[in-house]
Structures are given as structure tokens and as C-alpha cells.
C-alpha positions in Angstrom: 0.0 0.0 0.0 1.4 3.4 -0.9 2.7 5.6 1.9 0.1 8.3 1.5 -1.5 9.1 4.8 -4.4 10.8 6.6 -3.6 13.9 8.7 -5.8 14.3 11.8 -5.5 17.9 13.2 -1.8 17.6 13.2 -1.5 14.8 15.6 -2.8 11.2 16.2 -4.8 10.1 19.2 -4.0 6.7 20.7 -5.8 4.7 23.3 -4.7 1.6 25.2 -5.8 -1.5 23.3 -6.6 -3.2 26.6 -8.9 -0.4 27.8 -11.9 -0.6 25.4 -14.7 -1.5 27.7 -15.8 -4.4 25.5 -15.3 -2.5 22.3 -13.1 -3.7 19.5 -9.4 -3.0 20.0 -7.4 -0.5 17.9 -5.3 -3.4 16.6 -8.4 -5.1 15.3 -9.8 -2.0 13.7 -6.4 -1.2 12.1 -6.0 -4.7 10.7 -9.5 -4.6 9.2 -8.7 -1.1 7.8 -5.5 -2.3 6.1 -7.3 -5.3 4.6 -10.2 -3.2 3.3 -8.0 -0.5 1.9 -6.0 -3.2 0.1 -9.2 -4.7 -1.3 -10.8 -1.6 -2.7 -7.4 -0.3 -4.1 -6.3 -3.5 -5.8 -6.0 -3.4 -9.6 -4.6 -5.1 -12.6 -5.0 -2.2 -15.1 -4.8 1.6 -15.1 -8.3 1.9 -16.5 -9.8 0.3 -13.3 -8.5 3.2 -11.1 -10.1 6.6 -10.6 -12.2 6.8 -7.4 -10.6 9.3 -5.1 -10.9 8.4 -1.4 -11.5 11.9 -0.1 -10.4 12.5 3.5 -7.4 10.1 3.4 -4.9 13.0 3.3 -4.8 16.7 3.4 -6.5 16.5 0.0 -6.0 17.0 -3.7 -3.6 14.5 -5.3 -2.4 13.1 -2.0 -5.8 11.4 -1.3 -5.7 7.7 -1.9 -7.3 6.2 -5.0 -9.5 3.1 -5.3 -11.1 1.2 -8.2 -13.9 2.9 -10.0 -17.3 1.8 -8.8 -16.1 0.0 -5.7 -18.3 0.1 -2.6 -16.4 2.3 0.0 -19.0 2.1 2.8 -17.0 -0.4 4.8 -13.8 1.6 4.3 -15.3 4.8 5.7 -17.1 2.9 8.4 -13.7 1.7 9.7 -12.4 5.3 9.7 -15.4 6.4 11.7 -14.9 3.5 14.1 -11.2 4.4 14.6 -12.1 8.0 15.3 -14.7 7.0 17.8 -12.2 4.8 19.6 -9.4 7.4 19.4 -7.3 4.9 17.4 -4.3 5.9 15.3 -4.6 4.4 11.9 -1.0 5.3 11.2 -2.0 8.0 8.6 -0.1 11.2 8.1 0.3 13.3 5.0 2.4 15.8 3.2 0.1 18.7 2.1 1.4 19.4 -1.3 -0.6 18.8 -4.5 1.8 17.3 -7.1 0.6 17.4 -10.7 -0.9 14.2 -12.0 -2.0 12.9 -15.3 -5.0 10.8 -14.3 -4.5 7.5 -12.4 -2.2 4.5 -12.4 -2.2 0.9 -11.3 1.3 0.7 -9.7 2.4 -2.6 -8.2 -1.2 -3.8 -8.1 -2.5 -0.7 -6.2 -4.5 2.2 -7.6 -2.7 5.6 -7.2 -2.2 8.8 -9.0 -0.1 9.0 -12.2 2.2 11.7 -11.0 4.0 14.0 -13.4 7.7 14.6 -12.9 8.3 17.9 -14.7 12.0 17.3 -14.8 11.9 13.8 -16.2 13.2 13.1 -19.7 10.2 12.6 -22.0 9.5 9.3 -23.8 9.5 11.0 -27.3 11.3 9.6 -30.4 13.4 10.9 -33.2 11.1 9.3 -35.7 8.3 11.7 -34.7 10.4 14.8 -35.7 12.5 16.0 -38.6 15.8 14.4 -39.8 19.1 15.2 -38.2 22.6 13.8 -37.8 24.6 13.6 -34.5 28.1 14.8 -35.4 29.6 14.3 -31.9 28.8 14.3 -28.2 30.5 14.5 -24.9 29.5 14.6 -21.2 31.0 17.0 -18.6 29.6 16.6 -15.1 25.8 16.1 -15.7 25.8 18.1 -19.0 25.5 16.4 -22.3 26.9 18.4 -25.2 25.7 17.3 -28.6 26.7 18.7 -32.0 24.0 18.1 -34.7 23.5 18.9 -38.3 20.3 19.3 -40.3 18.9 20.9 -43.4 17.7 24.4 -42.9 18.9 28.0 -42.4 15.8 30.1 -42.6 14.0 29.3 -39.3 14.9 28.5 -35.7 14.9 24.8 -34.9 13.8 23.3 -31.6 15.4 20.2 -30.0 14.2 18.0 -27.2 16.2 15.3 -25.5 14.2 12.1 -25.4 14.5 8.8 -23.5 12.2 6.6 -25.6 12.5 3.4 -23.6 12.2 4.9 -20.1 14.4 2.0 -19.0 18.0 0.9 -18.8 19.5 -1.9 -21.0 21.1 -4.4 -18.6 24.8 -4.6 -19.1 27.9 -3.7 -17.1 27.4 -0.8 -16.7 23.8 -0.3 -17.7 23.0 1.6 -20.9 20.5 4.4 -21.7 19.7 5.1 -25.3 18.7 8.7 -25.9 17.4 10.4 -29.0 16.6 14.0 -30.1 13.2 15.2 -31.2 13.9 17.8 -33.9 11.3 20.4 -35.0 12.5 22.5 -38.0 9.2 24.5 -38.1 8.9 23.7 -41.8 12.2 25.5 -42.6 12.1 26.0 -46.4 15.9 26.3 -46.8 18.1 23.4 -47.6 21.5 24.5 -46.4 23.3 22.2 -44.0 23.3 23.9 -40.6 25.2 22.8 -37.5 24.2 23.4 -33.9 25.8 22.8 -30.5 23.2 21.7 -28.0 23.5 21.2 -24.2 21.2 19.1 -22.0 21.1 18.3 -18.3 21.3 14.6 -17.6 20.4 15.0 -13.9 16.9 13.4 -14.5 18.6 10.3 -15.9 20.8 10.1 -12.8 17.7 10.3 -10.6 16.1 7.5 -12.6 19.3 5.4 -12.1 19.2 5.9 -8.4 15.5 5.0 -8.2 16.2 1.8 -10.0 19.5 0.8 -8.4 19.8 2.6 -5.1 22.0 5.3 -3.6 25.7 5.8 -4.0 27.9 6.5 -7.0 26.5 5.4 -10.3 27.7 4.8 -13.8 26.1 4.1 -17.2 26.8 4.2 -20.9 24.8 7.0 -22.6 24.1 6.1 -26.3 23.0 8.9 -28.7 23.3 8.5 -32.4 26.5 6.6 -33.0 28.1 7.9 -29.8 28.6 5.7 -26.8 29.6 7.8 -23.8 30.7 6.4 -20.4 29.3 8.5 -17.6 29.9 8.3 -13.8 27.9 10.4 -11.4 
């Protein structure tokens, strides 16, 4: 279950499980709550997800997400029971509202499909205009690429793409990058050369998410260039 939690007036109330005067214990309520949350949030496909469980965080895109059309009466009844007993369900929350593009089934659990504005996009060179990589190098986290293309009468736009969004397993792992080139229908046919610079920090973050903390290394492939990079 995702570590997104419910904030209750800035603190949690806890009662002694042994002092319930015949009522169910907090441990019992909590166990039932965890099981019910897992049931209504379980999924096998992104399209199943989309029911926002309001009140399970500070709000917005930190609220939990369940399957569409699922009956949530039992889930909210357990929250009410916990509040009545003064039980801590172990729910706290950050109160930011990260941007999301709909919903996701991640690891079998419904959640938000969060947007990472700094991530390298999954675009492809084939979706843009032709170009040639003339050379490339890496200094620190900066990728410098020299490209050539037909043009000369309009400004061209370039986007660094990570089409596969995954690393090819080798030693070290490899990331194949491409450039999405938009020549804005440049009518000229001179051969122009441009020197481009891109920040590879998002690629390093993706490596750490996949392989853990500490020093990392990979081979960055762009065009015919294969660049060893340590970070």
C-alpha cells in the first residue's frame, strides 16, 4: 500500500488497546482497515482506477485512489470506528498537491499518475524532422551534442528524449537517448550545425530510483556515440 496518509488535526490520538470496555481494540480496527484498503485499491490495469478516497490525506492528489465503482462504505465505516475509539490508523500526510495525469495501477494498487516535470520525455526521433549527430560528450551532468540538419531560414527546436524509459542491462547499464527535432517547416536546404547542451540529472535520478543510492555509472548512447558517464 502506498505511503500516503491521513492527517488528523496535526496529531494522532492513541488509546490503550486493553482499555476498550468491551469494544473492539485499535489493533483489530487497524487490521481490518488495512485489509479493506488493500481490497478496494487492488487493480490489474490503469483503467480500473479513478475513485478518489477523499479524507485520506490533506486533500488533492495526496488522497488515496481506489477502483472505479467499488463500494467504499466499509472503508469509511472503519475510519469512523477508529475516530470513535481514538485509534491511530498510522495515517499522516504531506500537504502538497503534485501534478498528476490521471490514475495509475502501480504494483497492483491504484494511485495517481504523478507528473515529474523534470523527467526526460518518452519521445522519439522518428516523430520529428531528420538530423545527424556529429559528436557528443559529457561533462559533469551536462550532455553536449553537435547536430547537423537541413535548414537555415528558421529557428529549430530540439528535445532530449528517453524513448524506452528503462535501462538496458549490461555492465554498466545503458540508456539510449534520441533527439526530437522540429524544424518548423524551414524552407531552406543549407546544412546547418548546432551545438546543444542538455542536463542529464533526471537520468541520474532514474538510475538511483532503479539501483539505489551511492555512486552510479552508465553508458549513454545517442546517435553513433557511446559515452561512459559516472555520477
